[in-house]
C-alpha positions in Angstrom: -14.7 -21.0 63.6 -13.2 -17.8 62.6 -12.1 -17.0 59.0 -8.5 -17.1 60.0 -8.8 -20.7 61.3 -10.5 -21.7 58.1 -7.7 -20.4 56.0 -5.2 -22.2 58.2 -7.0 -25.5 57.9 -7.1 -25.3 54.1 -3.5 -24.4 53.8 -2.3 -27.2 56.1 -4.1 -30.0 54.1 -3.2 -30.2 50.4 -6.1 -32.5 49.7 -7.5 -31.0 46.5 -4.6 -31.8 44.1 -4.6 -35.4 45.3 -8.3 -35.7 45.0 -8.3 -34.3 41.5 -5.5 -36.7 40.5 -7.5 -39.7 41.8 -10.7 -38.4 40.1 -8.8 -38.2 36.7 -7.5 -41.7 37.2 -11.0 -42.9 37.9 -12.5 -41.2 34.9 -9.7 -42.6 32.6 -10.5 -46.1 33.9 -14.2 -45.6 33.2 -13.4 -44.3 29.6 -11.2 -47.4 28.9 -14.0 -49.7 30.3 -16.6 -48.0 28.2 -14.4 -48.3 25.0 -14.0 -52.0 25.7 -17.8 -52.3 26.1 -18.4 -50.5 22.8 -16.0 -52.9 21.0 -17.9 -55.8 22.5 -21.3 -54.3 21.5 -20.1 -53.6 17.9 -18.9 -57.2 17.6 -22.2 -58.6 18.9 -24.0 -56.2 16.5 -22.0 -57.6 13.5 -22.7 -61.1 14.6 -26.4 -60.5 14.9 -26.5 -58.8 11.5 -24.8 -61.7 9.9 -27.7 -63.9 11.0 -30.3 -61.6 9.3 -30.4 -62.3 5.6 -31.7 -58.9 4.6 -28.9 -57.1 6.4 -26.4 -58.2 3.7 -28.3 -56.2 1.0 -28.6 -53.2 3.3 -24.9 -53.2 4.1 -24.0 -53.3 0.4 -24.9 -49.6 0.1 -21.9 -47.4 0.6 -22.2 -45.2 3.7 -24.6 -47.6 5.5 -22.8 -49.0 8.6 -23.7 -51.8 11.0 -25.4 -49.5 13.5 -27.5 -47.8 10.8 -28.5 -51.1 9.3 -29.4 -52.5 12.7 -31.5 -49.5 13.6 -33.2 -49.5 10.2 -34.1 -53.2 10.4 -35.1 -52.9 14.1 -37.4 -49.9 13.5 -38.8 -51.4 10.3 -39.5 -54.8 11.6 -40.2 -57.5 9.0 -39.6 -55.9 5.6 -42.0 -58.4 4.0 -45.0 -56.6 5.7 -44.4 -53.6 3.3 -45.7 -54.1 -0.3 -44.6 -50.7 -1.7 -41.8 -48.3 -1.0 -44.3 -45.5 -0.3 -45.5 -47.5 2.8 -42.0 -47.3 4.2 -41.7 -43.6 3.3 -44.9 -42.9 5.2 -43.9 -45.2 8.1 -40.6 -43.2 8.5 -42.5 -39.9 8.3 -40.9 -38.7 5.0 -44.2 -38.4 3.2 -44.9 -34.9 1.9 -47.5 -32.8 3.6 -49.0 -29.7 2.0 -50.2 -26.6 3.8 -52.3 -25.0 1.1 -55.3 -22.8 2.0 -57.6 -21.1 -0.4 -55.5 -18.8 -2.7 -52.3 -19.4 -0.7 -50.0 -22.1 -1.8 -47.8 -23.3 1.0 -44.5 -25.2 1.0 -44.5 -29.0 1.0 -42.8 -30.3 4.2 -42.3 -33.8 5.5 -45.0 -35.0 7.8 -42.8 -36.3 10.6 -45.6 -38.6 11.7 -43.6 -41.7 11.5 -40.8 -43.3 13.5 -38.4 -40.5 14.5 -35.4 -42.9 15.1 -35.9 -44.4 11.6 -36.2 -41.0 10.1 -33.0 -39.8 11.9 -30.9 -42.7 10.8 -32.2 -42.5 7.2 -31.1 -38.8 7.2 -27.7 -39.8 8.6 -27.4 -42.7 6.1 -28.2 -40.3 3.2 -25.5 -37.8 4.5 -22.9 -40.6 4.3 -24.3 -42.1 1.1 -23.9 -38.7 -0.7 -20.2 -38.7 0.3 -19.4 -42.4 -0.4 -21.7 -43.4 -3.3 -21.6 -42.0 -6.8 -25.2 -43.0 -7.4 -26.5 -40.9 -4.4 -24.0 -38.1 -5.1 -25.3 -37.7 -8.6 -28.9 -37.8 -7.4 -28.1 -35.2 -4.7 -26.5 -32.9 -7.3 -29.4 -33.3 -9.6 -31.9 -32.4 -6.8 -29.8 -29.3 -5.9 -30.1 -28.1 -9.5 -33.9 -28.9 -9.7 -36.4 -26.2 -9.0 -39.5 -26.7 -6.8 -43.0 -25.7 -7.7 -42.3 -22.0 -6.8 -39.3 -21.9 -9.2 -36.8 -21.9 -6.4 -33.8 -24.2 -6.1 -34.0 -26.7 -3.3 -32.1 -26.1 -0.1 -29.4 -28.6 0.9 -31.5 -30.1 3.6 -34.5 -30.5 1.3 -32.2 -32.3 -1.2 -30.9 -34.6 1.5 -34.5 -35.5 2.4 -35.0 -36.3 -1.2 -31.9 -38.5 -1.1 -33.4 -40.2 2.0 -36.6 -40.9 0.2 -34.6 -42.3 -2.8 -32.6 -44.4 -0.4 -35.8 -45.9 1.0 -36.9 -46.8 -2.6 -33.5 -48.3 -3.3 -33.5 -50.3 0.0 -37.0 -51.5 -0.7 -36.0 -52.7 -4.2 -32.8 -54.4 -2.8 -34.8 -56.2 -0.2 -37.6 -57.2 -2.6 -35.3 -58.5 -5.3 -32.7 -59.9 -2.8 -29.8 -58.3 -4.5 -26.8 -56.2 -3.5 -26.3 -52.6 -4.4 -24.3 -51.7 -7.5 -23.0 -48.2 -7.4 -23.7 -46.9 -11.0 -24.8 -43.4 -11.9 -27.1 -44.4 -14.8 -30.0 -45.2 -12.6 -29.7 -42.2 -10.3 -31.9 -39.7 -12.1 -35.0 -42.0 -12.6 -37.9 -41.7 -10.2 
């Protein structure tokens, strides 16, 4: 085949625009089908969470949605197995780890030894809670104004990790006492 015959063949068949149009239609159908599946999954998730008694207490926290509550409870397992909030903090990998050596004092970082999905959703829950809850917003602002052991102000991400740890403590107390969250600022600065 010569180059001239190739160009003639391409010019005589306007197949590409039709194929692109069909491909776009196929992709749109797939997007609609996926959106319908997502709605069904969200409905099933809400139904399943309504059957779990501890989910009610978790969902009472502003900024905690059905997906985050499901992931939290799924990753945590039975909350009755944990006797202290520090156990959940360690299980999630939010426990502080020091890197000191001799005369050098290093920064404290989170260990990240726990469940990564639980840690990720706790971080996302704390992001939303800082926006939607006065309690966590006041705690976040307080942590931003607090200095660390080097005399430096905390970075925003460090303050969000502190909010996530506080959220674990609040969730543990809610599950232990079987009560719903009350969004008041007076308790925010303790612990």
